[in-house]
One Martini backbone bead per residue (centre of mass of N, CA, C, O) as a GRO file, in nm:
protein
  191
    1UNK     BB    1   2.742  -2.084   3.104
    2UNK     BB    2   2.451  -2.088   2.957
    3UNK     BB    3   2.106  -2.069   3.039
    4UNK     BB    4   2.088  -2.191   2.750
    5UNK     BB    5   1.980  -2.456   2.573
    6UNK     BB    6   2.094  -2.618   2.265
    7UNK     BB    7   1.957  -2.704   1.958
    8UNK     BB    8   1.967  -2.731   1.641
    9UNK     BB    9   1.722  -2.481   1.574
   10UNK     BB   10   1.706  -2.454   1.903
   11UNK     BB   11   1.566  -2.310   2.209
   12UNK     BB   12   1.604  -2.383   2.549
   13UNK     BB   13   1.443  -2.298   2.803
   14UNK     BB   14   1.435  -2.261   3.115
   15UNK     BB   15   1.303  -2.339   3.383
   16UNK     BB   16   1.138  -2.234   3.603
   17UNK     BB   17   1.157  -2.161   3.913
   18UNK     BB   18   1.117  -2.465   4.077
   19UNK     BB   19   1.102  -2.624   3.810
   20UNK     BB   20   1.062  -2.892   3.599
   21UNK     BB   21   1.147  -3.035   3.331
   22UNK     BB   22   0.985  -3.160   3.031
   23UNK     BB   23   1.145  -3.416   2.919
   24UNK     BB   24   1.222  -3.696   2.737
   25UNK     BB   25   1.278  -3.881   2.984
   26UNK     BB   26   1.013  -3.847   3.143
   27UNK     BB   27   0.821  -3.916   2.917
   28UNK     BB   28   0.934  -4.208   2.874
   29UNK     BB   29   0.897  -4.320   3.155
   30UNK     BB   30   0.594  -4.264   3.178
   31UNK     BB   31   0.520  -4.436   2.936
   32UNK     BB   32   0.633  -4.702   3.055
   33UNK     BB   33   0.444  -4.701   3.311
   34UNK     BB   34   0.186  -4.718   3.156
   35UNK     BB   35   0.237  -4.984   3.000
   36UNK     BB   36   0.282  -5.147   3.264
   37UNK     BB   37  -0.005  -5.082   3.387
   38UNK     BB   38  -0.131  -5.265   3.144
   39UNK     BB   39   0.034  -5.529   3.130
   40UNK     BB   40   0.061  -5.668   3.408
   41UNK     BB   41  -0.241  -5.748   3.445
   42UNK     BB   42  -0.245  -5.930   3.198
   43UNK     BB   43  -0.030  -6.136   3.303
   44UNK     BB   44  -0.190  -6.210   3.559
   45UNK     BB   45  -0.451  -6.313   3.412
   46UNK     BB   46  -0.321  -6.532   3.234
   47UNK     BB   47  -0.240  -6.688   3.526
   48UNK     BB   48  -0.497  -6.642   3.727
   49UNK     BB   49  -0.419  -6.371   3.868
   50UNK     BB   50  -0.549  -6.159   4.088
   51UNK     BB   51  -0.545  -5.810   4.101
   52UNK     BB   52  -0.666  -5.776   4.397
   53UNK     BB   53  -0.411  -5.919   4.525
   54UNK     BB   54  -0.148  -5.804   4.359
   55UNK     BB   55  -0.159  -5.506   4.227
   56UNK     BB   56  -0.014  -5.447   3.941
   57UNK     BB   57  -0.084  -5.140   3.878
   58UNK     BB   58   0.061  -5.003   4.117
   59UNK     BB   59   0.360  -5.036   4.068
   60UNK     BB   60   0.422  -4.826   3.829
   61UNK     BB   61   0.301  -4.581   3.975
   62UNK     BB   62   0.503  -4.582   4.218
   63UNK     BB   63   0.768  -4.566   4.054
   64UNK     BB   64   0.693  -4.304   3.907
   65UNK     BB   65   0.684  -4.135   4.166
   66UNK     BB   66   0.993  -4.203   4.252
   67UNK     BB   67   1.133  -4.126   3.961
   68UNK     BB   68   0.978  -3.879   3.836
   69UNK     BB   69   0.721  -3.790   4.003
   70UNK     BB   70   0.429  -3.677   4.120
   71UNK     BB   71   0.294  -3.574   3.854
   72UNK     BB   72   0.341  -3.847   3.695
   73UNK     BB   73   0.194  -4.025   3.895
   74UNK     BB   74  -0.081  -3.894   3.868
   75UNK     BB   75  -0.115  -3.931   3.564
   76UNK     BB   76  -0.085  -4.233   3.545
   77UNK     BB   77  -0.316  -4.283   3.770
   78UNK     BB   78  -0.542  -4.180   3.578
   79UNK     BB   79  -0.498  -4.338   3.306
   80UNK     BB   80  -0.477  -4.644   3.348
   81UNK     BB   81  -0.749  -4.752   3.426
   82UNK     BB   82  -0.903  -4.645   3.175
   83UNK     BB   83  -0.726  -4.760   2.947
   84UNK     BB   84  -0.741  -5.051   3.036
   85UNK     BB   85  -1.052  -5.080   3.006
   86UNK     BB   86  -1.058  -5.008   2.698
   87UNK     BB   87  -0.861  -5.253   2.610
   88UNK     BB   88  -0.948  -5.506   2.835
   89UNK     BB   89  -1.176  -5.474   3.079
   90UNK     BB   90  -0.961  -5.378   3.289
   91UNK     BB   91  -1.108  -5.294   3.509
   92UNK     BB   92  -1.394  -5.288   3.616
   93UNK     BB   93  -1.614  -5.026   3.588
   94UNK     BB   94  -1.665  -4.973   3.895
   95UNK     BB   95  -1.333  -4.949   3.950
   96UNK     BB   96  -1.226  -4.708   3.791
   97UNK     BB   97  -1.302  -4.461   3.985
   98UNK     BB   98  -1.154  -4.577   4.224
   99UNK     BB   99  -0.868  -4.591   4.095
  100UNK     BB  100  -0.866  -4.294   4.000
  101UNK     BB  101  -0.822  -4.214   4.307
  102UNK     BB  102  -0.594  -4.389   4.417
  103UNK     BB  103  -0.334  -4.388   4.214
  104UNK     BB  104  -0.264  -4.088   4.218
  105UNK     BB  105  -0.191  -4.101   4.528
  106UNK     BB  106   0.037  -4.281   4.513
  107UNK     BB  107   0.224  -4.098   4.330
  108UNK     BB  108   0.208  -3.840   4.501
  109UNK     BB  109   0.319  -3.958   4.776
  110UNK     BB  110   0.573  -4.090   4.673
  111UNK     BB  111   0.698  -3.831   4.551
  112UNK     BB  112   0.687  -3.643   4.788
  113UNK     BB  113   0.819  -3.817   5.024
  114UNK     BB  114   1.085  -3.876   4.859
  115UNK     BB  115   1.173  -3.610   4.680
  116UNK     BB  116   1.074  -3.371   4.878
  117UNK     BB  117   1.100  -3.491   5.201
  118UNK     BB  118   1.320  -3.737   5.211
  119UNK     BB  119   1.209  -4.007   5.251
  120UNK     BB  120   1.197  -4.310   5.319
  121UNK     BB  121   1.107  -4.545   5.095
  122UNK     BB  122   0.935  -4.722   5.293
  123UNK     BB  123   0.766  -4.508   5.421
  124UNK     BB  124   0.657  -4.385   5.157
  125UNK     BB  125   0.515  -4.643   5.067
  126UNK     BB  126   0.332  -4.682   5.323
  127UNK     BB  127   0.189  -4.420   5.301
  128UNK     BB  128   0.065  -4.450   5.012
  129UNK     BB  129  -0.095  -4.706   5.072
  130UNK     BB  130  -0.280  -4.591   5.286
  131UNK     BB  131  -0.394  -4.354   5.124
  132UNK     BB  132  -0.499  -4.524   4.887
  133UNK     BB  133  -0.687  -4.721   5.055
  134UNK     BB  134  -0.863  -4.484   5.179
  135UNK     BB  135  -0.965  -4.376   4.908
  136UNK     BB  136  -1.106  -4.616   4.825
  137UNK     BB  137  -1.314  -4.625   5.045
  138UNK     BB  138  -1.428  -4.340   4.993
  139UNK     BB  139  -1.522  -4.411   4.713
  140UNK     BB  140  -1.722  -4.633   4.783
  141UNK     BB  141  -1.903  -4.450   4.951
  142UNK     BB  142  -1.972  -4.239   4.716
  143UNK     BB  143  -2.063  -4.442   4.495
  144UNK     BB  144  -2.268  -4.610   4.661
  145UNK     BB  145  -2.489  -4.375   4.644
  146UNK     BB  146  -2.546  -4.418   4.325
  147UNK     BB  147  -2.448  -4.735   4.313
  148UNK     BB  148  -2.443  -5.062   4.272
  149UNK     BB  149  -2.217  -5.259   4.465
  150UNK     BB  150  -2.054  -5.552   4.554
  151UNK     BB  151  -1.930  -5.341   4.774
  152UNK     BB  152  -1.854  -5.175   5.064
  153UNK     BB  153  -1.661  -5.021   5.292
  154UNK     BB  154  -1.739  -5.213   5.535
  155UNK     BB  155  -1.677  -5.474   5.376
  156UNK     BB  156  -1.399  -5.408   5.291
  157UNK     BB  157  -1.282  -5.395   5.590
  158UNK     BB  158  -1.406  -5.652   5.710
  159UNK     BB  159  -1.260  -5.837   5.483
  160UNK     BB  160  -0.972  -5.689   5.436
  161UNK     BB  161  -0.936  -5.507   5.164
  162UNK     BB  162  -0.713  -5.315   5.255
  163UNK     BB  163  -0.506  -5.571   5.332
  164UNK     BB  164  -0.550  -5.878   5.315
  165UNK     BB  165  -0.611  -5.927   5.010
  166UNK     BB  166  -0.323  -5.754   4.940
  167UNK     BB  167  -0.067  -5.887   5.068
  168UNK     BB  168   0.088  -5.992   4.818
  169UNK     BB  169   0.122  -5.711   4.693
  170UNK     BB  170   0.251  -5.565   4.931
  171UNK     BB  171   0.499  -5.749   4.942
  172UNK     BB  172   0.596  -5.697   4.662
  173UNK     BB  173   0.634  -5.401   4.685
  174UNK     BB  174   0.844  -5.400   4.912
  175UNK     BB  175   1.053  -5.593   4.770
  176UNK     BB  176   1.077  -5.440   4.474
  177UNK     BB  177   1.079  -5.123   4.473
  178UNK     BB  178   1.329  -5.026   4.627
  179UNK     BB  179   1.553  -5.169   4.469
  180UNK     BB  180   1.476  -5.055   4.197
  181UNK     BB  181   1.511  -4.748   4.268
  182UNK     BB  182   1.802  -4.776   4.352
  183UNK     BB  183   1.911  -4.888   4.076
  184UNK     BB  184   1.820  -4.634   3.918
  185UNK     BB  185   1.981  -4.437   4.071
  186UNK     BB  186   2.273  -4.564   4.027
  187UNK     BB  187   2.255  -4.543   3.712
  188UNK     BB  188   2.141  -4.236   3.660
  189UNK     BB  189   1.822  -4.226   3.562
  190UNK     BB  190   1.776  -4.067   3.829
  191UNK     BB  191   1.745  -3.819   4.105
   0.00000   0.00000   0.00000
């Protein structure tokens, strides 16, 4: 078998050793998760369900990290809050930089822990949630030094913002994400 894959008129070189190819399937899945990260919050808000409680933008970013990989998870986590704010006005302007810090780490930690470190999906998911929430609090601390925020990191944790406010979203993530990733893996759509 040739080390080069060909398409009529094109020669596709193999990816460098140790690197994954950025193929059409990975681009398509990443695009799907980006679209879902924008559409899910719209659906939740249409039914009067607060995004801060159910964390709908987090779900596609986490799934992207688990299924496509850490780099795609980071990319979708970076783009989704900003693009969603431009299109829909959600999340609020003050939350965009905070979520732009938090969501990429969800995708990164989920992808690294699950795909690279071969960690159990539930442990990888919980680790990603912890790292993401701590990053959100750190972002509150840093951003709060420069602008007036509705709440600071102390209020965020004192009011249970890291866990209590998002408990319904955390439960949804723990119930939905692992079986969905397992089903995608069984279907052969992810490695």
